[in-house]
N, C-alpha and C positions, 0 to 999 in steps of 0.2 A: 580122344585127347582132351588136355586140358593146358593153357597158357594164360598165363593171368596178367601179363603188361607186354608193352612194346618190344623188349627185348627178347621175352618169350617166342613171342609171334614170328618175330625174325627167325630165329633157332628153330622154331616146328614147321615153320614153312620151307624150310632148306632142307629139311629131312621129308617133309611130305613131298616134295619135289621127286625125292628120290624113290620114295616109297611108289609112288605114282608110276613110275618108269619100270618098277619092277612088278607089279602087281596093278595092271592098267584099269581091272574092274573095283578097285580101292574105293571103300565108302569109309569118310573121316569126319567125325563129328564129335559133338561136346562144347567146349569154350574156345574161342579163339579171337583172334584178329582180322584186321582187312590183308596181310600179306599172307594168312593161313587161306584166307575165302579166295585169294588170287591160285591158290592150287586146288579150287574145288572143295575146299572144308565148309561145311554147314555148321555154323555156330548158332548151337539152341541158347547161349548167352555170350554176351559180347567179353572180350578180355578186361577191359575198361571196369567190370563190375569187381574184379580181385584187383583193381590196382590201389591198392591202400598199404602205407607200411607205419612203422610202428604200432606200439602195444596200444597207446593210448587213442591213435587216430583208428586203429581197427575197430575199437569198443564201439565206435559210432556206427560203425557198419556192420558190426556182428550177426544181428538178427538176420538180415537179408545174405550174409555171405553163406552162413550156417543154413539158411534154407535152400539156397543153391545147391549146397553140397549135397543135403537131404535127398533133394529132389534129382538130383543127377545119378544118385547111389541106385536110388530105388530103379529108376529107368535103365541104369547099366545091369544091374542082379536083372532084371526082367528081360532085357533084349540080348544080353551075353555076347558082348561083342568079342572077336579072335583075339584081341590085345587093346588093353588100357595103356596110353603112354601118357604120362604126368612130365610136362614141361617146367622146371623150375617150380616155382610157387609152391616152396616145402610144405608151409603152415597149412596149406589147402590140400594138397596131393597125397602127403605122406598117409595123412590118416585115411583117406578114402581109398587109396592102395590097399591098404590091410584091410579094409573091409572087403573091398572087391576080390583081393588074392582068397579069402577066409571063404569068399564065395565060389570060388572055382573060376575067376576070370585071371589071365595071365596078366603080369602088370609088368612094366619097364619105366623107369623115371630116369629123364635125359637132365642131367646136370647135376651130379654130386652135391649136396647140400655143404656149405662150409664147413665140415665138422673138425677141419685143421684148423681152423680161425676160431671157433664158439659153436657152442650147442652139440658139444662130443655126444651128450645122448641121444642124437638124431639116428645114430649109428644102430640103436636097436630098434627105430621105426621101419631103417632100411631092412632091416635082418627080417622083419614080420611081413612088411608091405610089397617088397620087390623080388621079383625072379630077376632081374637084372638092372644094373645100374650103367648108363651111359655116361664116361667120365670127359670132361673138357680139358683137363689139365694130367700131364703124365705121371705124375706121384701118387694120385688118386685109388687106382685099382690097386697096387699093393698095400696100399692103407686098409680098403676095403678088405682085401683078402683076409687078413689077420682077423677080421669080425666076421666070416666066413659070406660076404656077400659078394656074388659073383658082378663082376664088372670089367668093361670094357673101355681102353682110353679111344676116342674117336677123333682127337682134335679139338681145336675150336673152329666151328663153322665161320666165324668170322673172318680168321685168316686166310680163308678162301676167297672170300667176297672182296675184301680189301685188296688192292694192289701192294706188291711190295714196294714201288715207288710211286708213290701219289703224284697226279696229275696235278699241280698247284694252279697255272698258269690257266688251264682249263677249266677246273671249277671256279675261280674267280670268273671268269669269262660267263659262265653258264649262270654263275648267281648275279652278273651284273655287277661286279663289285671292282673298285681299282685295281689296275694289274700290276701297279708299284704303291708300296707303302703297307703299312703295318695293319693285319687285321688279326683280331682277337674272337675265339669263338666262346659265346656264353651256353650254357648247356646247364639248366636248373634241374632237370630231371624230367621222367615222363608223367609222374604223378602229380594230381591236382594240390595233393598235400607238400611236395616237395615244392612246386611252382609256388604255391603263395609263402612258404617258408624261407625259401631260397632267393627266387628271382630278384625281390626288392635288396637283398644284400648284393648279391652281382651286379645290379646295375647302377648302384651307390659306388661299389669299386669301382665300376668302369666309367664312372664319370668323374672318378679323380683320376684315374690313367689318363684319361682325354688331356685333362689339363697339364697333368707331365707331359704326355707325348702328344700333342696336337696333332691332327692328321689321321690318327689310328682310327680303324672303322671295326663296329663291332658288330656280330651278327648272332642272332638266336635262332636256332633251326626249331619251331613251334611244333609241338606234337597237333595235329591237327584239330582235335576236339578240345584242345586247351587255347588253340591261338588267341581267340577273343580275350579268356582271362589275361592272356601273357600282354596283350596289348594293351589291356586296362591297367594293367599294375604298372607298364611302361609311363604311360600318359599322366599317373596318378602320383609318382614318387620321383625321387634324383635319379636322371639316367644321362647318357652320354648324348650328345645332339648327333653325332655320326651312328645310328644304331639303325641297322636292317633287322625285320624279323621276316623269317622265310618260312613258308609253309612247309613241314617236313624237312626232308633234304639233308639231314643230319650228318650223311657221309660226305656230301659236297662241301658243307661248311668245315668240316675238319680237313679235308684234303686242300680247301682255299686257304686257311689261317697258318698264322706263325704259331701262336701261342694258344693255351684253352684253360677256362677256367670251367671246372666240370663235378656237378654234383657226384658223390660217391656211389658206384653201382658200375653195370656194366659199360656205361658210355666211357668210364675211365678206360677199360681195357681196348674200345674201339679208339679212341685218342692215342693210345701207345702205339696199335698197329697203322695209324696214319702216320707215326712218326713224329707225332708233336707235342713238344715239351708241355706240361699243364702244371695247375694248382689244383689240388682236389680239396673239396669245402663238403660239409655236412653239418647242419641243425635240426636237431628235432626237438620235441617237447621234452622238457627236462626230464619228468619220471619216466619216459621211454629211454632216455639216453641212461638215466642212473639205473635200470634195470639190467640193459645191456651190456654198459661197461664191464661188471666182474665177471661176464663168460667169457670174454674176447680173450683168446690164448696168444695173441701175438702182438706184436706192438704195431702192426700195421693195419690200414682199413681200407686201403686202394689196392685193389687188384695189380696195377704195375708194379708196386712196393711190395707188395706179397710175393708175387712173382719172380720179382728178383731179390728178395730178401733183403731189401735195404731202401733207406728214404732215398729214393732217384727223383722223386718229384716229393714237393711239400704237401703237407696235408694242415689243413686248417679246419677244425672242427669246434661247434657250438661255441664258447665264449670266444675262441680265436678266429670265428668267420664272420670277423667284422669289415666292414669295406675297406678301411685304411689299412689293415693287414693283406687284405687279399690282393689290392690293388698295388702294395709293395711287393708282395712276392710273386706277380705278373711282372712288374718292374725289373725285377732281378732278372728273370729269364731275358729278357727283350735287352736288357744292357750287357748280357754276356754270350754273345755269339758262339765262343767257344765251349761252354757247356752246355748250351743248345745242342750241338754238333755231338757231342759226348754221349748225351741222354739218348739221341736220335739213333746211334750206335748199338746202343743197348736193347733199343725197343727192336730193330731189326733183328737182333740175335734171337731175341722173345719172339718175334714175327716165325722164324724158321722153325722154331720150336713147335710151336703150335699148328703149323699148317699142315695137315692131312686132308687125305681124302675124306671127310668127317662124314658126308650123307652115306657114301657106300658102306664103311665102316658100319656107321648107325644101322644101316638096312639089314647088312649081313647079320649084326648082334640081334636085330628083331626078327631075323627070318627063324634064326637058332631056337629062339625062346618059342616060337610059333610051333616048330616042330618036335620040342622037348615033351 
């Protein structure tokens, strides 16, 4: 298995648990993170090695990443596992899967690349590299079938992990937050490049909002390996006085908050499943954005908006990711309770749609690949 960042580590760990229950003698190895390790996974390289985003940012680490992929490919072709499962990380996994499949190793890709949003050419890579694709969104298998790619809708694993009705009071008690008053979650991403680029903007926006709404508490769930960097950034620039930085516990933070400021990515879907209104933001190197923008096939960036086919939450990207605009968008939510309740109902419907027995459906599909 290969999972390349915190979200992939979580998704893989959920499926690994079901696989181990089905196959008690399972040996799972490759690239993964701490949650996979809890399920007995042996990481030859840590997932953090692949947690780099954007064209320009990847170039800085390209030699190391390519070296890891070459070494992994040679080892897997030599040891010939029963199946290779690539978990998201399409830039790393799809090419590797094609080489492994050509060498006779069966391959499964978990999380269909967002070909419906951009990079339609990735369909060709799925055709070459994947015996089966596990899809987390209901419309994807039909789309892949048109291109001759076998796929199964397994639901989104997070929809089973996250409760339909989050316990806000319990989460606040767990985190030591005030039982009353407004709480804003600040999620700047799980990659070092995201934290460096987004957190200063997010904290400056939080400082502005604190002046506008005194007594608000701001909470940052820090990815453990980035906690020191987050604390340094918080101490070196504009930040709210009432700022709490916790180690991990992003789900507890989302359950505890009233509204969230979130970097575009899987965390936006997690926030939606917690029924929390949000402001989605992202800013990357100008060249990365210039290269990506023409390839985007639809007007939305955030997963909640894509799945709802509407701008149900604001997206402030690139030059619009300014502290004053982010502050204003957060305040707009807090000052409109009826609007907050309306979007929470939309997110509840979305949760129902995505809730399936993902682990069992995924394991059944993997078993079919093994027996074919």
